[in-house]
C-alpha positions, 0 to 999 in steps of 0.5 A: 537514549530518548529525545527531550520533550518537544524534540523529534525522536531520531529513527533507530538503526536499521532493524532496531526498534522503531521509536516513531511508529513509522512502521505502524503508520505505513502499514495503516496507509497500505490498509487504507489504500487496499480498502480504497481499491475495494470501495472503488471496485465495488462502486465500479462493479455496480456499473460494469462487472469486469472492471469492477472485478479487476479492481476488486481483485487488486485490493488484496494485492495492494494489501500484500504488497504493503505487507511485503514492504517491511519483509526482506531487505532488497524487495523495494524494487520488486514492490515499486515494479508491482505498484506500477503495474497495479497502477497501469492495470487500473489506468487501462481499466479506467480508460477502456471502460 
């Protein structure tokens, strides 16, 4: 059953088809975030090598975390902890250099 024109579609059951493209938007957001980490790492790399390399190394981690978000059920806590760890590492790098 589809939504009437002008009406928002309701999400399907868990594991069912996603009619609202939410998954694709979320995957694109994770990809943009990883690209942002890489861009900031490249900019920092010009000024200071070690923090720049750390930020560049975090870019694929962020990308993979985004891909894991839709993997198995129950990975949400693991992903949340990993994201907080990435944020803390980034903050430490920013404050120490």
